[in-house]
N, C-alpha and C positions, 0 to 999 in steps of 0.2 A: 741774692740775699745771703748774707753771711750767717751761717748757723753753727759756727765753731763754738765750742764750749770752753769758757774761761773757768779754770779750777783754782779756787782759793782754799787751801787746806787748813784745818783747825790747828791751833797751836798745840804742841805736844802736852803742855801742862793742863790744857783744857779738854783733853780727850776723855770720853766717858769710859767707865769700866765695862768691859765685855763680860757678860755672864758666863760663869764656868759650870754652874749646876743647871743642866738643860732640863732636869725634871721640874724646875720651878719657872720655866719660861712663860707658860701660858700662851695667850695669843693677843697681839695688838697692844701691848703695854710698854714694850722696850723698843727704843729707836736708836739708830746709829749716829755717828758724828756729823754726817753731811747730808744735804739734800740737793736735788736738782731743781732748777727753776728757770722759767723763761716767760716773757710777757709779750702781749700782742696789742697793737692798735692799728687802725685803718691806714695810717700814714706809713708806718714802719714795718708792718707785718710782725712776725715773731722776732724778737730782739732781746738784748740783755740776757743772753743764754749763758748760764753758769752753774757750777756746783760750788756750794759754799757751806760753812759751818751751820749746823742745825740751829734754828732760832725761831721765835714766834713770827707768824706772818704779819705783814703790815699792809692792811687794806683800809679803805675809807669806811666810816660807819654807815655811809649811804650806799655802799657797794650793792649792785643788783643781786648778786648771789645771796646776800643776807636777807633780802626783802622779797624776791620773786623766784628764788629757787633755781637759778641757772647754774647747776653744779652737776658734774658727772665724774665718775671715778672707775678705776679698774682694780683688780687684784690678781697677782701672779706671784710665782716663787722662783728663787734660785736655790740650787741644791749643790752640796758638796758630795761628790759621788766617786765613781770608779777612777782609780789612779789619782785620787785627790783632785780630780777635775772639778770645774764649776759648770753647771748645766742649767740651761733655761728650757722650759717646756711650752711649746706652741705660743710663744709670745706674739706672733703675728695675729692670732685669733683675738687676743686682747686689744691689739692696736685696731683691728677691724671693728670690734664691738664698741670701742671708745668713739670711733668716728661715727658709727651708727647712732649711738646715744646722743652725740653732739648734734647730729642732723635732726633728731627728734625734738630736741630742745632749742633748735635754732641757734646753735653756738658755733663759734669758730673752732676748728679742730687742727690736729697735727697729722702729718702723713706717716706711713708705716716706717720708713727709713729713719725719720727723726725720732719717733717713739722708741724704736729698737736701739738706736745709738745712745739715746739718753739713758735707757735702762742699763745697757751693757757697761757704759762708762761709770755710772754710779755703783753698780754691783762690783765691778772690778776694784774701784777705789775703796769700797767697804768690805772686801772679801774676807778680812779677818773676822767679820761679824757672822759669817755663814757657819752654823754649827756643824761639827763633824759627826754628831749623833745622827744616824740615818732616819730617825723618827722626827727630826726637826728640819727646819729650812730657814731661808731668809725671805720674809714676806715683803712684797713690793707693792706699794700703793700709789699709782699715778692718779692725779686729780686735776680737773680743769674747771675753773670758776670764772664767772663774769665779774669784773671789778669796777665797772663804771660807777662813779658816785652820782646816781640819778634815781630819784623816786618817781619812776614812771614805768608802766608795764609795756616794755618793748624788748627785743633782743639786744644784748649788750654790744658795744663797739670796742670794749677793752677786756682782755682776758689774761689770766695767769694759768700756766700749766706747771705743775710741780710734782716731784716724786720723792717719797720718803720710804725708807726701808728699815727693817728690824728683825732680829731673830725671833722665831716662833716655834712653839711646840704644838700640842694637840689643841684643836679648836674647841671641842667639847670636853668637859671634865671626864666623861666616860672613856675618852680615847677611842680606840677601834673596838668598841663593844656596843651592843644594841642600845639605842636611845628610845626614850618614851615620847611619843608625838600626840599632841592634842589637835583634833580636827575642829576648826572653827566653823560653826554653822550660821553665824551672824555677821561678824566682821569679814570684809573682803579686802584682797590686796590690790586688784586691778580690774579694769573693764576694757573691753575691746575699743580701740581708738584712743586709749589713754597711754600711760607711760610704762606699762608693765614690762615691755621688752627692752627698756632702757635701764642702764645701771646708774641710777640717779638717787640722790639723797632722799627725795620725796617719797620714793617707794618704801624706804626703810623707816622713815619717820612715821609713815602711815601704818606700819606693822607693829609698832611698839605697844599699842594698847592690847592687842590680842596676845602678843608675846608675854606681856605682864600677866594676863589671865592664865596662860599656860603655865608659867613658872609658879604662880600662886597655887595651882592645882597639882604641882609636882611633876610637870612634864618639861622636856628639854626644849621643844620647838613646837611651832604651829604648822599644821597642814591646811593650806588654803583651798577653798572650793570656789567655783565660778561666781561671779557677781550677780548673774541674772536668775538662775534657777537654784543656786546653792546646792548643787548635787554633783557637778563634774570636778574631779580632782585636778588641781593645777600644779602647785609646787609648795615646798616647805619654805619657811622664812628665809633660810640661807642656803637652800639646796634645791636642785631638781629632784624628782622622785621617780623611782622605778618599781615595778611589780613583776614577780615571776609567777605565772599562772600556767599550769600544765606544761612546764618547760618553755613557755613563751615569755620573752622579755618585753614588757609593755611600759611605755612612758607617754604622758600626754603630749600632743602635738604643739608646735609653736604657732599660735594663732594671734599673737600680738599681746597676750596677757602674761606670758611666761618669759623669764629671762633666758636667752639662748646660752646656756652654760658651756664653757669650754670642756669641762670634765664630762658633761652630758654628751656632747658631740663625740668625745673620745670613746666613751663607753659604748655608744651605738656602733662606732666603727670597729672596735675591738670584738664585740659580741658577734657582729656580722662575719668578721674574719675567722672567728672560732667556729662558725657554722651554726650558731644558735638562731632560732627564729626570733626576729626583732620587729616590733610593731610600734609605730607612733600613732596612737588613736585616742579618742576620748574614752575615759573610764570613769564611771560614776562611783560615788562612795558606797552606794547600795550594792554594786557589783563587787567591790572590794570586800564588803562584809559577807556577802553570799559565798564568794569563792573561798574566803578564809574559813567560813563555817563548814564548807564541804571538804576542806582539806586540800583543795586545788591550788590555793594561794600559798606558796611555800616560802617566799622571801619578799621583803620590802627593804629597799635601801635608798639613801639619798646620795647625790653626787655634787661636789663643789670643790673649788680650789682649796679652800681652807681645810676641809675635813677629808678630801679626796673621795673616799667611800665611807658612808656612815650607815651601818645596818640599823634597821628599825625593829625593835622587839615588841613594842606595844603601841597600838592605836586606840585613842579614846574618842568616841563619837556619841554625843548626846547622853553623857553619863555612863556609857557602857564601854568597858575595856575589851579590846580584841588582841589576844596574844598571837604574835606571828612567829612561826617556826620554833615554838617552845622558848621564845625569848633568847634564842641563841643566834650567833652570826652564821648566816647561810653559806653554802659552798661557793655560790657564784660571787657573792660579796667578797669572800676571802680571796678567791682567785683573782678578781679584778683589782682588789686593793694591792695585793702583792705584785701583780704584773705591772700596774701603773706606777707604783713607787719604785720598783726596780728600773722601769723604763726611764723615769724622771731622773734617776741617779746614774744613768748610763750603763746599767748592768744587764740590760736586755737588748737584743738586736732590734734596732730601730727600723722596722719594716715600713713604718708610716712616714718617716722623715720629719718627725715632730720635735726631736731633741737637738739642741745646739750646745756644743761645748765651747766656752768663751775664754777660758783662762790663758789661751795662747795669744789673745788679742792685746795690742799695745794701747794703753790708756791715752797716751799723748797723740797717737795717730787718730784714734776715735774722736778725741776732743778737737783736733785741728781740722776735721773735714769741713770743706767750704763749698757745698754743692748748690 
């Protein structure tokens, strides 16, 4: 199968303006000049693989993804770092999670090599869009959808895989400052045996109602509890969650209802290497409240690609607010944030083998590969 990437560059006069004021970037609103795309059918496999000027997608109004939700996506970043290099962080984990999400939704998928080559080629083509501001990055959004024009409930036979990129600043308006979290005691995110562990649009659509409630009450995000007993902590709407109790770092286990975050996995490995006691176990909202009241709960923070580390200063549950660590960023959250961001920018020794510098790679050679 020929998987070479045809590159059609945007005309110079049609190029978009690259933002110069990184303080106004925000997140997810600005996109670069090109995108990667490829298509699949049962006869040809993945074909028509190309990078072309950014444009609206063209899919049939009857496409399965629009009616039955066969859609998965990923989120990762490219960084401008040490010696003006371009760095990717654990992209293989994103490729793995994309494949796992596709399996859960009975979708065709792409292999790790193909995923990585597509990401690297597009990032290198769009490297001028990577902000030099170390607090910013190039956000990368791979997406896979079923495109069959068929109004019937079955797995698709035709798919499109595409990648868009754009410069991004802080995910939350608070930046790296404590956020306010509202605990949902009614709405739930996922149930065991469902889609909770897949990165699919359905999970995020399902979260919007509770997210709206949280925003209307003055909170940044929602903390979900389990769907059966409404007592066991699961995850925040866009992050995994961690608690520091008596110097023990605790996070809920992956039981099928929680997204297996790449940053979550990284934090577990880093904390273990630092010699901290790390535990993946169920933790109830009642335990969180009791330990906070006793003073033993000293930090709460979220982890995710978009925010990296996001300290939590306030938890609200059933109308009562619980202030965590005097509503200040805790020492572990600070240490993790600075270590991870330095690692992602090539400024820390990579003892884990997680970081890949790619600016030495040749775009034409990447695109011409025919394995």
